[in-house]
Every structure is written in C-alpha cells, then in structure tokens.
N, C-alpha and C positions, 0 to 999 in steps of 0.2 A: 472595544476597537482594535484591530490587527495596523501590525505596522510592518514597512517591508523587513523591518529585521527581524521579525518574530513574533511570539504570542503577546497580548497586552499586558504590560507588568501588573503583578496582582495574581495572576493566575498561578493557579500549582503547577507548581514543576518538579518533578521527580527527582531525588536528590538520592547520591550511593550512600550504602548504607555505612555504618560506623567501621572502619578497618577490627576486624578479630583478632583476638590475641591468640596464642597459644600455638603448638606443633600442627594440629590440624586445621589453620584458618586459611579459608579461602583464600585464591590467589587476589590478590586487588586487580580491577578490573584496568583494560588500557586507558590510557589519556588519550585525547586527539592531542596530535605533534601541536608544536605552537608554531602559529603561521597556516596553520591547514585549512582548505578551501572551505567556505560556509557551505553546508548540505542546503538547496533550497528543492523544497517538495511542491512539485508542478500539480496542481489543483484543476482536475478537470470539471464541465456542470458549470449551470448555473449558481455562483455564492448567495448562501445564507448563513443565517447564523449557527445552522445545523450544522453545514458543511465546514463552516468555520472551527466549529468545536470539533469536530470529527479530526481534521488536520491537525489542529492545535497538540490535540492528545497524543497523534500518532506523532508529530514531533516530539512531545513530551516522552513517548517510547524509548524513541531513538537516543536524545539527550542521554536519558538514564543508562542506554547501555555502553556509554563514550561519553564520560566525563569531560566537560571542554571544550563539546561540540557546538560551533556555529553553527546555528539553522533558522531558515527564514520559510515563508510560505509567499508562494507567488499562483495567481488565478490566473488560467487559460482564460477565462471570458472575465477578468476581472472590471475595475472600472475607474481605477486608480483612486477612489476618493476612499471609501470603507473596505474597500477589497481590492489590492494591488495588483496588479496584471504584471505577468511572469516576466516579460520587459523591463518594466518601471524595477523589480527587484530586482535583477539582474545587472543594471544599471549603475544601481545604488552600493549593492554588494562590492563591484567593482571599484567604485569611487572611495567608497570607505576603507577600504586596502591601500590605494593611494594616498588619503589623507593620513591613516596609521601611520606609514612608511615616514611620509615629511615629516610629523610631527616629532619622530621617534631621530629623525636627523637632527632638528632641529633643537633637540636637546642634549647632542651628543650622545646618543647613545649607539653604539656598533651595532650595527642591522644588517642584514643583508639586501638587497632590492628584492621586491616580489618575482616569485616564481614559479610558473605553472598558473593552472586554471582558477581565478579568483572565486569561482562555485564550481560543487557538483549539482546538477539540477537529475533530480527521481521523480521520474512521474508514477502518480497514484494511480498506478491501473493493475490491476491483479493480471490480463493479460493485454497482447497487442489488439490494438486498435488503431488503424493506418490511417483514418484523416485526424483522429486527435495528435497523433504521433509525429504528424506531418505539421500542424497548428505550432505544437509543442518543439519542435527542431526549428520552425520559421522564427519564432520569437527568438529562441537562445542566439540565432543566427545574427538576426536583427539588432539586439542590442551591440552587439560589438565588443561584448566583455569577456569573451574567449571562454566561456562557460563550458564546462563538459558535460553531454547528457546519456544517461546510463540507460537500459533499457527496463522491460517493462518488470515486475513484481514476480510474475508466473511464468513458467510452471515449478511448481518446489513442494515437497512434503508437508511444511509448515500450512500453506495455503487446504492441502487435504483434511489435516487437523483440524483448520479453522472452518471450513465446510461443515466437518462432523459435528462441532460443539455449537454452530448457529439452525444445523437440522434437531438435533437432542434438547435444544432451547425452544425450538416450535414443537414439541412432541412428536417428531416424526423419526427420531433413532433414538438406538439406546443410546446412553452417554457412553459405556465403557463394555465391550462384546465379554469380557472375563466375568461379570458377573450375573447371575441366575437370574434375573427378572428379564420380563419384555415391557414395551409400551405396545398397549392398545392400539394407537395411531399409529405405529410405526411403518414405514413405508418399506413395501419391496421392490421398490424399481425408480429411480432418481432421474429427472432429467437436471444437467448439468447448464445453467442458462449463462449464454455471452451476450454481447454486442462486440462486432468487428467482423461479421461474413465470416467468410469459410476459413479464414487465418486462426479466427480467434477462437472456431470451433476445435480444430485441430489442437491448439497449445490447449484447450481446455481441458481436450480428450486425454491428454498427458496424464492433470492433475484427478482427471476421474477416473482411472484407474488407479490409482492411489487410494481413492475415498473407496472405490468398491470393492478394495482389498480389506478395509478397514470395518465397511461396513456388511459383508458378505451379500450384498445386494448387485444385481445391475446399475450401473449409469454411464448417461449417453450424453454426451453436450449438444446441445442445439444453440441455433441463432434468436435470442429477439428480436434483431432487425431485421430477419429475413421472415419474410411472408411466408407461412404455414410450416416452417422448421420445428416450432413446439409441437404443432397438431401431430408434424409427421413422427416424431422420437417418440410423443404419446401413445401412440397407435403401434410403433414399433413393440415398447416395451410390452403394453397390452396383448399384444398376440406372443410375445412369447412367455407367457405367463404372469404376468407382474399383475396385480389386482386392486394395489393401492398404491398407487402413484405419490411423489413429491417433486417439488420445483425448487433446487438449489440455488441462488444468483451466484455466479462466479464472479460478482464483482463488489467493487470497495465501496459505491454508493454514489458518491458523487457523478460520475460518467453516466449513472441510470438515470434516463427520462422519464419524468412523474408521469403514474398512470400504468407506467408500461410492463411491470412486472404483475400487477392486478390484474392487466386483459392477458399477461401471458398462462397466467393461473386458470383462470377463466376458461380459457381456449383449450386447455391441456385435461382442465376439469379437476383438479387436485388442490391442495393446500402449500404453501410455498413457505421457506423461511426466511431468515431477514439477510442482506448483503452482511458481507464481511465485517465494514465499518471499521474501530478503530480495536479492533483484536489485537492483541499483542504482538501475535506473529508477522501484523502489518507492517507494523513500526519496528521491526527488527529485520525484514525483510530491506526495508527503506534503507537504513542503516547499512546492510550487507552489500547491496548494490553501491554506495558509497564509499565504504572500505573495501571494496575489489578495486575500484577506481584508482583509490590511492594507494593500494598495496598495505593496508594497515589489518592484522592479524588481531582481531578481536579474541578473548577470553574463550575457552573451551567450552561449548555449548551454545555459540554463536553459531546463526546459520550460515555465517563466511567459513564457517570451519569444512 
C-alpha cells in the first residue's frame, strides 16, 4: 500500500552505482540539496494497483537520477485510504517539514527556518490537458501548502524516443533505422493519439515531427477525445499514400480512459502500440521538471541540460 510519503517500504528502489576509481571514472551524480522540496508526482485517472505500480516506478527512476531526493505520490482521484489524494499528500509534506524543523530546534541544532515551497508538484502528463491541469492546480492551491506546480512533460525529444520504442515493441516500426533489416508489419503512417483537445494535438504535433524524423514516415497528431478526429487523420494519411497505419498513444497511461484506445484503433482500422508507461525517459523528464524549478543542474546526459 502506498503512503503519502512515497512507495511502500520493501519495494525495490534504484540505488546509485558504487563510485568508480581511476582517472576515467564517471563524475559523481549530483545529490539533492539538504532541505530541498519534496517531489510530488500528481497522478491522474482512476487509481488502481497497476497505476500505483507505474507511478512508483517513475518515482524510482527519478530518485536514481538524483540521490537523496524525497518523493511522494498524490492521486488526482484518490480516496485517501489506499490512494492518497494530491491535497492530502501536500498537507502531509508541509506538516512534516515543519515538524522536522521543530525537532531540530528542540535538539539544539543550528538550522535555518524552512524557506521556499515544501514541495514541487509534477503532473504525470505527456501533454497539456486543460481539465486535468485545472484540477491539479486547484488541489495545490486548496492545500495551502505553498507548493509549486510545474508544466507537463512534453513536448520533448525523449518522448519521441519513447514512442519509437513502444512502436518497435509492438512490431510496428524498426528498432533502429541504421540496421539493414525490415519489419514486415512496420507502419508507413503514424497517428499520434492524445487527449486534451486542440491544444494537446498541437503540442503532440511537435513531438510528432521528431518521431517522423526518426521513422522516416509521416506522423499526424489526433485527439482521442474529439469525435471524428482519429478517423479524419487516418483518412488523411491514406489519401497521402500510407497503406499501413499504426496508432501511437502520446500518453503515459493513467490519464487514458478504459477502452478508449481500443475504440480508436478500430475506428482507424489499424494496430496500436502501448502507452508510454514507466519508460525511463518519463522518470527523467519528471526529474527534469523538478530540477528546473529548483535550479538544480543535473549530471551530463540528463534531459535538464
């Protein structure tokens, strides 16, 4: 069971590798500054064990990239029993910070009073979804915690990479353009499916251009939650000469209503890859949003650089 302070004890946590020796050793990863705000992952959708597992894996990836990071998970539609709501988590994090300060003062330690936001809230969303973002923002404000809210994760080149991997896993794209082999079921046109209306479609289109460059096939974004959008894009791609289409969800997963993806695939008459899920890039982008707010420069190779 999850708690407002993070994943259940006993679950595997990614730990930093032992320090290498020698002149060519890798630079040590940056650690979270003492007293840094807690990263709170705001998870949309109806909570379930599968969604909790996905969220915990994303948090684990973020922690592995920034040792010492404190992180917690808040559910937009939580029940405050098995799945703590975002507001409850923020209240708990704020109270915990105050309690730690009081205990330190009582112990005679020289500590500074807590300053800045107690938490940084990162929405687990690949693209803008105005209705969900409004609810997350309201939960942050209603908590009275003073927590700071970041933007969504995309668009970003790492999301294009994740989409490519999910398509290749489904047998709908080659894993590597440089390799001299083909996939018999590889698509020659991609429908990039998102939710959130026209704003989300436009944002997905930016990542879609990066995906098109990787696959060397046309990619057009469409809205799963707009009637006729998927069918219209499928017709557009076929009219331009694409004979074998594929549906690629530009979604992490929790924000996707049950059955919506299957219906869209039937509407387009094509196969679909899986949502992005806990692909490593998702955890790295969550951390990147947190680090950007805190002014933390991550080690080389991080998406924040």
